[in-house]
LUMVONU-678577 format. One record per atom (N, C-alpha, C, CB): x, y, z; atom name. Coordinates in nm, 3 decimals, decimal comma. Glycine has a CB too. Example, Ala and Ser with C-alpha at 12.3 -4.5 7.8 and 13.67 -1.06 7.14 Angstrom:
// LUMVONU-678577
+---------+---------+---------+----+
:      c1 :      c2 :      c3 : at :
+---------+---------+---------+----+
:   1,319 :  -0,569 :   0,780 :  N :
:   1,230 :  -0,450 :   0,780 : CA :
:   1,320 :  -0,330 :   0,780 :  C :
:   1,131 :  -0,447 :   0,905 : CB :
:   1,285 :  -0,225 :   0,708 :  N :
:   1,367 :  -0,106 :   0,714 : CA :
:   1,290 :   0,003 :   0,787 :  C :
:   1,408 :  -0,060 :   0,572 : CB :
+---------+---------+---------+----+
This chain:
// LUMVONU-678577
+---------+---------+---------+----+
:      c1 :      c2 :      c3 : at :
+---------+---------+---------+----+
:  -2,424 :   3,018 : -12,634 :  N :
:  -2,382 :   2,994 : -12,769 : CA :
:  -2,371 :   2,844 : -12,793 :  C :
:  -2,248 :   3,064 : -12,797 : CB :
:  -2,389 :   2,808 : -12,917 :  N :
:  -2,384 :   2,667 : -12,954 : CA :
:  -2,304 :   2,653 : -13,083 :  C :
:  -2,528 :   2,608 : -12,971 : CB :
:  -2,211 :   2,560 : -13,086 :  N :
:  -2,133 :   2,537 : -13,207 : CA :
:  -2,220 :   2,468 : -13,311 :  C :
:  -2,006 :   2,452 : -13,176 : CB :
:  -2,219 :   2,521 : -13,432 :  N :
:  -2,293 :   2,461 : -13,542 : CA :
:  -2,205 :   2,460 : -13,666 :  C :
:  -2,426 :   2,537 : -13,570 : CB :
:  -2,243 :   2,382 : -13,763 :  N :
:  -2,167 :   2,376 : -13,888 : CA :
:  -2,200 :   2,497 : -13,975 :  C :
:  -2,197 :   2,244 : -13,965 : CB :
:  -2,115 :   2,524 : -14,072 :  N :
:  -2,142 :   2,632 : -14,166 : CA :
:  -2,271 :   2,606 : -14,242 :  C :
:  -2,026 :   2,649 : -14,265 : CB :
:  -2,295 :   2,481 : -14,280 :  N :
:  -2,418 :   2,448 : -14,351 : CA :
:  -2,541 :   2,482 : -14,267 :  C :
:  -2,421 :   2,298 : -14,388 : CB :
:  -2,536 :   2,450 : -14,142 :  N :
:  -2,648 :   2,479 : -14,052 : CA :
:  -2,667 :   2,630 : -14,037 :  C :
:  -2,625 :   2,415 : -13,913 : CB :
:  -2,559 :   2,704 : -14,019 :  N :
:  -2,567 :   2,849 : -14,003 : CA :
:  -2,621 :   2,917 : -14,128 :  C :
:  -2,430 :   2,905 : -13,967 : CB :
:  -2,569 :   2,877 : -14,244 :  N :
:  -2,613 :   2,939 : -14,370 : CA :
:  -2,758 :   2,903 : -14,402 :  C :
:  -2,523 :   2,897 : -14,486 : CB :
:  -2,798 :   2,779 : -14,371 :  N :
:  -2,938 :   2,740 : -14,390 : CA :
:  -3,031 :   2,824 : -14,303 :  C :
:  -2,957 :   2,591 : -14,359 : CB :
:  -2,990 :   2,848 : -14,179 :  N :
:  -3,073 :   2,929 : -14,089 : CA :
:  -3,083 :   3,073 : -14,137 :  C :
:  -3,016 :   2,926 : -13,946 : CB :
:  -2,971 :   3,130 : -14,180 :  N :
:  -2,972 :   3,268 : -14,232 : CA :
:  -3,063 :   3,276 : -14,354 :  C :
:  -2,829 :   3,314 : -14,268 : CB :
:  -3,048 :   3,182 : -14,446 :  N :
:  -3,131 :   3,182 : -14,567 : CA :
:  -3,279 :   3,169 : -14,533 :  C :
:  -3,089 :   3,067 : -14,661 : CB :
:  -3,312 :   3,082 : -14,439 :  N :
:  -3,452 :   3,063 : -14,399 : CA :
:  -3,510 :   3,190 : -14,338 :  C :
:  -3,465 :   2,946 : -14,300 : CB :
:  -3,434 :   3,254 : -14,247 :  N :
:  -3,482 :   3,376 : -14,184 : CA :
:  -3,498 :   3,489 : -14,285 :  C :
:  -3,386 :   3,418 : -14,073 : CB :
:  -3,404 :   3,501 : -14,378 :  N :
:  -3,416 :   3,604 : -14,482 : CA :
:  -3,536 :   3,579 : -14,572 :  C :
:  -3,288 :   3,610 : -14,566 : CB :
:  -3,555 :   3,454 : -14,611 :  N :
:  -3,669 :   3,420 : -14,697 : CA :
:  -3,801 :   3,447 : -14,628 :  C :
:  -3,661 :   3,273 : -14,739 : CB :
:  -3,812 :   3,407 : -14,502 :  N :
:  -3,936 :   3,431 : -14,428 : CA :
:  -3,965 :   3,581 : -14,415 :  C :
:  -3,927 :   3,368 : -14,289 : CB :
:  -3,861 :   3,659 : -14,384 :  N :
:  -3,880 :   3,804 : -14,371 : CA :
:  -3,917 :   3,867 : -14,504 :  C :
:  -3,753 :   3,869 : -14,316 : CB :
:  -3,851 :   3,824 : -14,611 :  N :
:  -3,881 :   3,880 : -14,744 : CA :
:  -4,023 :   3,844 : -14,786 :  C :
:  -3,781 :   3,828 : -14,849 : CB :
:  -4,066 :   3,721 : -14,763 :  N :
:  -4,202 :   3,681 : -14,798 : CA :
:  -4,305 :   3,763 : -14,722 :  C :
:  -4,223 :   3,532 : -14,770 : CB :
:  -4,275 :   3,795 : -14,598 :  N :
:  -4,370 :   3,868 : -14,515 : CA :
:  -4,372 :   4,017 : -14,546 :  C :
:  -4,336 :   3,847 : -14,369 : CB :
:  -4,261 :   4,076 : -14,589 :  N :
:  -4,251 :   4,221 : -14,602 : CA :
:  -4,226 :   4,272 : -14,743 :  C :
:  -4,142 :   4,269 : -14,515 : CB :
:  -4,229 :   4,186 : -14,842 :  N :
:  -4,202 :   4,226 : -14,980 : CA :
:  -4,316 :   4,312 : -15,034 :  C :
:  -4,181 :   4,103 : -15,070 : CB :
:  -4,281 :   4,420 : -15,101 :  N :
:  -4,380 :   4,510 : -15,162 : CA :
:  -4,364 :   4,499 : -15,313 :  C :
:  -4,361 :   4,659 : -15,113 : CB :
:  -4,461 :   4,441 : -15,380 :  N :
:  -4,453 :   4,422 : -15,525 : CA :
:  -4,496 :   4,546 : -15,601 :  C :
:  -4,539 :   4,304 : -15,567 : CB :
:  -4,601 :   4,614 : -15,553 :  N :
:  -4,652 :   4,733 : -15,622 : CA :
:  -4,677 :   4,844 : -15,520 :  C :
:  -4,782 :   4,701 : -15,700 : CB :
:  -4,661 :   4,969 : -15,565 :  N :
:  -4,689 :   5,081 : -15,476 : CA :
:  -4,838 :   5,115 : -15,481 :  C :
:  -4,604 :   5,204 : -15,515 : CB :
:  -4,879 :   5,221 : -15,413 :  N :
:  -5,020 :   5,259 : -15,406 : CA :
:  -5,080 :   5,292 : -15,542 :  C :
:  -5,037 :   5,378 : -15,314 : CB :
:  -4,996 :   5,336 : -15,634 :  N :
:  -5,043 :   5,372 : -15,769 : CA :
:  -5,049 :   5,251 : -15,861 :  C :
:  -4,952 :   5,478 : -15,830 : CB :
:  -5,009 :   5,134 : -15,813 :  N :
:  -5,012 :   5,013 : -15,894 : CA :
:  -4,888 :   4,990 : -15,977 :  C :
:  -5,129 :   5,017 : -15,982 : CB :
:  -4,785 :   5,072 : -15,956 :  N :
:  -4,659 :   5,058 : -16,031 : CA :
:  -4,573 :   4,951 : -15,964 :  C :
:  -4,583 :   5,195 : -16,038 : CB :
:  -4,516 :   4,862 : -16,042 :  N :
:  -4,429 :   4,757 : -15,988 : CA :
:  -4,302 :   4,819 : -15,931 :  C :
:  -4,394 :   4,653 : -16,098 : CB :
:  -4,275 :   4,790 : -15,803 :  N :
:  -4,156 :   4,846 : -15,737 : CA :
:  -4,062 :   4,738 : -15,683 :  C :
:  -4,198 :   4,937 : -15,624 : CB :
:  -4,113 :   4,620 : -15,648 :  N :
:  -4,032 :   4,508 : -15,598 : CA :
:  -3,934 :   4,553 : -15,490 :  C :
:  -3,955 :   4,444 : -15,712 : CB :
:  -3,986 :   4,594 : -15,375 :  N :
:  -3,904 :   4,644 : -15,265 : CA :
:  -3,911 :   4,552 : -15,144 :  C :
:  -3,947 :   4,785 : -15,225 : CB :
:  -3,798 :   4,542 : -15,076 :  N :
:  -3,790 :   4,470 : -14,949 : CA :
:  -3,727 :   4,567 : -14,850 :  C :
:  -3,707 :   4,335 : -14,961 : CB :
:  -3,810 :   4,635 : -14,772 :  N :
:  -3,764 :   4,744 : -14,688 : CA :
:  -3,731 :   4,706 : -14,545 :  C :
:  -3,866 :   4,849 : -14,687 : CB :
:  -3,760 :   4,585 : -14,502 :  N :
:  -3,741 :   4,548 : -14,363 : CA :
:  -3,601 :   4,500 : -14,330 :  C :
:  -3,838 :   4,442 : -14,326 : CB :
:  -3,513 :   4,495 : -14,426 :  N :
:  -3,375 :   4,454 : -14,400 : CA :
:  -3,281 :   4,531 : -14,491 :  C :
:  -3,358 :   4,301 : -14,422 : CB :
:  -3,154 :   4,525 : -14,460 :  N :
:  -3,053 :   4,594 : -14,539 : CA :
:  -2,926 :   4,512 : -14,546 :  C :
:  -3,024 :   4,733 : -14,482 : CB :
:  -2,824 :   4,568 : -14,607 :  N :
:  -2,700 :   4,495 : -14,626 : CA :
:  -2,583 :   4,589 : -14,610 :  C :
:  -2,696 :   4,427 : -14,764 : CB :
:  -2,483 :   4,549 : -14,533 :  N :
:  -2,362 :   4,627 : -14,515 : CA :
:  -2,247 :   4,549 : -14,578 :  C :
:  -2,335 :   4,656 : -14,364 : CB :
:  -2,185 :   4,607 : -14,678 :  N :
:  -2,077 :   4,539 : -14,751 : CA :
:  -1,941 :   4,581 : -14,696 :  C :
:  -2,086 :   4,571 : -14,902 : CB :
:  -1,841 :   4,499 : -14,724 :  N :
:  -1,705 :   4,527 : -14,681 : CA :
:  -1,639 :   4,628 : -14,773 :  C :
:  -1,621 :   4,397 : -14,676 : CB :
:  -1,550 :   4,707 : -14,719 :  N :
:  -1,483 :   4,808 : -14,801 : CA :
:  -1,352 :   4,757 : -14,861 :  C :
:  -1,455 :   4,933 : -14,717 : CB :
:  -1,305 :   4,643 : -14,817 :  N :
:  -1,176 :   4,593 : -14,862 : CA :
:  -1,189 :   4,487 : -14,971 :  C :
:  -1,099 :   4,535 : -14,745 : CB :
:  -1,300 :   4,485 : -15,044 :  N :
:  -1,319 :   4,386 : -15,149 : CA :
:  -1,276 :   4,442 : -15,283 :  C :
:  -1,467 :   4,342 : -15,156 : CB :
:  -1,268 :   4,356 : -15,381 :  N :
:  -1,234 :   4,400 : -15,515 : CA :
:  -1,358 :   4,461 : -15,582 :  C :
:  -1,180 :   4,281 : -15,600 : CB :
:  -1,337 :   4,532 : -15,691 :  N :
:  -1,449 :   4,589 : -15,766 : CA :
:  -1,544 :   4,481 : -15,815 :  C :
:  -1,398 :   4,671 : -15,885 : CB :
:  -1,489 :   4,367 : -15,855 :  N :
:  -1,571 :   4,259 : -15,905 : CA :
:  -1,661 :   4,202 : -15,796 :  C :
:  -1,484 :   4,148 : -15,964 : CB :
:  -1,605 :   4,184 : -15,676 :  N :
:  -1,684 :   4,134 : -15,563 : CA :
:  -1,791 :   4,235 : -15,523 :  C :
:  -1,593 :   4,103 : -15,444 : CB :
:  -1,754 :   4,362 : -15,521 :  N :
:  -1,851 :   4,466 : -15,487 : CA :
:  -1,965 :   4,469 : -15,589 :  C :
:  -1,782 :   4,604 : -15,481 : CB :
:  -1,933 :   4,455 : -15,716 :  N :
:  -2,035 :   4,456 : -15,821 : CA :
:  -2,130 :   4,336 : -15,805 :  C :
:  -1,970 :   4,453 : -15,961 : CB :
:  -2,074 :   4,219 : -15,780 :  N :
:  -2,156 :   4,098 : -15,763 : CA :
:  -2,245 :   4,110 : -15,639 :  C :
:  -2,066 :   3,972 : -15,753 : CB :
:  -2,189 :   4,163 : -15,530 :  N :
:  -2,267 :   4,182 : -15,409 : CA :
:  -2,382 :   4,279 : -15,434 :  C :
:  -2,179 :   4,235 : -15,295 : CB :
:  -2,354 :   4,389 : -15,501 :  N :
:  -2,457 :   4,488 : -15,534 : CA :
:  -2,569 :   4,424 : -15,616 :  C :
:  -2,394 :   4,606 : -15,613 : CB :
:  -2,534 :   4,345 : -15,714 :  N :
:  -2,635 :   4,280 : -15,798 : CA :
:  -2,723 :   4,183 : -15,718 :  C :
:  -2,568 :   4,206 : -15,914 : CB :
:  -2,662 :   4,106 : -15,630 :  N :
:  -2,738 :   4,010 : -15,548 : CA :
:  -2,833 :   4,084 : -15,454 :  C :
:  -2,643 :   3,919 : -15,467 : CB :
:  -2,782 :   4,187 : -15,387 :  N :
:  -2,864 :   4,263 : -15,292 : CA :
:  -2,980 :   4,332 : -15,364 :  C :
:  -2,778 :   4,367 : -15,218 : CB :
:  -2,953 :   4,397 : -15,474 :  N :
:  -3,058 :   4,466 : -15,549 : CA :
:  -3,158 :   4,367 : -15,610 :  C :
:  -2,997 :   4,553 : -15,659 : CB :
:  -3,112 :   4,252 : -15,655 :  N :
:  -3,204 :   4,155 : -15,714 : CA :
:  -3,298 :   4,095 : -15,609 :  C :
:  -3,125 :   4,043 : -15,783 : CB :
:  -3,258 :   4,098 : -15,482 :  N :
:  -3,345 :   4,053 : -15,374 : CA :
:  -3,449 :   4,158 : -15,339 :  C :
:  -3,263 :   4,018 : -15,251 : CB :
:  -3,431 :   4,281 : -15,388 :  N :
:  -3,526 :   4,388 : -15,362 : CA :
:  -3,486 :   4,481 : -15,249 :  C :
:  -3,659 :   4,330 : -15,332 : CB :
:  -3,368 :   4,461 : -15,191 :  N :
:  -3,324 :   4,546 : -15,081 : CA :
:  -3,288 :   4,685 : -15,131 :  C :
:  -3,204 :   4,483 : -15,009 : CB :
:  -3,339 :   4,786 : -15,063 :  N :
:  -3,304 :   4,924 : -15,096 : CA :
:  -3,194 :   4,977 : -15,006 :  C :
:  -3,426 :   5,015 : -15,087 : CB :
:  -3,187 :   4,924 : -14,884 :  N :
:  -3,087 :   4,969 : -14,787 : CA :
:  -2,959 :   4,890 : -14,810 :  C :
:  -3,139 :   4,952 : -14,640 : CB :
:  -2,861 :   4,957 : -14,870 :  N :
:  -2,734 :   4,894 : -14,903 : CA :
:  -2,624 :   4,996 : -14,883 :  C :
:  -2,733 :   4,838 : -15,049 : CB :
:  -2,529 :   4,966 : -14,797 :  N :
:  -2,422 :   5,062 : -14,770 : CA :
:  -2,288 :   4,989 : -14,762 :  C :
:  -2,450 :   5,140 : -14,639 : CB :
:  -2,183 :   5,068 : -14,761 :  N :
:  -2,048 :   5,016 : -14,755 : CA :
:  -1,984 :   5,062 : -14,626 :  C :
:  -1,965 :   5,061 : -14,878 : CB :
:  -1,909 :   4,976 : -14,560 :  N :
:  -1,851 :   5,011 : -14,431 : CA :
:  -1,751 :   5,125 : -14,441 :  C :
:  -1,784 :   4,890 : -14,370 : CB :
:  -1,704 :   5,158 : -14,561 :  N :
:  -1,612 :   5,269 : -14,576 : CA :
:  -1,680 :   5,402 : -14,542 :  C :
:  -1,556 :   5,273 : -14,719 : CB :
:  -1,812 :   5,406 : -14,553 :  N :
:  -1,886 :   5,528 : -14,521 : CA :
:  -1,925 :   5,536 : -14,374 :  C :
:  -2,009 :   5,538 : -14,606 : CB :
:  -1,912 :   5,426 : -14,303 :  N :
:  -1,958 :   5,423 : -14,163 : CA :
:  -1,859 :   5,492 : -14,074 :  C :
:  -1,979 :   5,279 : -14,115 : CB :
+---------+---------+---------+----+
């Protein structure tokens, strides 16, 4: 393990997510219909957040094209 700053860690996470999304993003399905899906990753949200935080998280995850989105309360 190596100690790094938050800026370094968040930059690395953002870079890895962007690279994966660019490589695996599906803009259209076989029928030519726009679907904007990113199926190679998912998101697990916290169950102890407020409704407002949950709503904002949902919007960010869905706007990135992720279909796999779950809440730890169901785990």
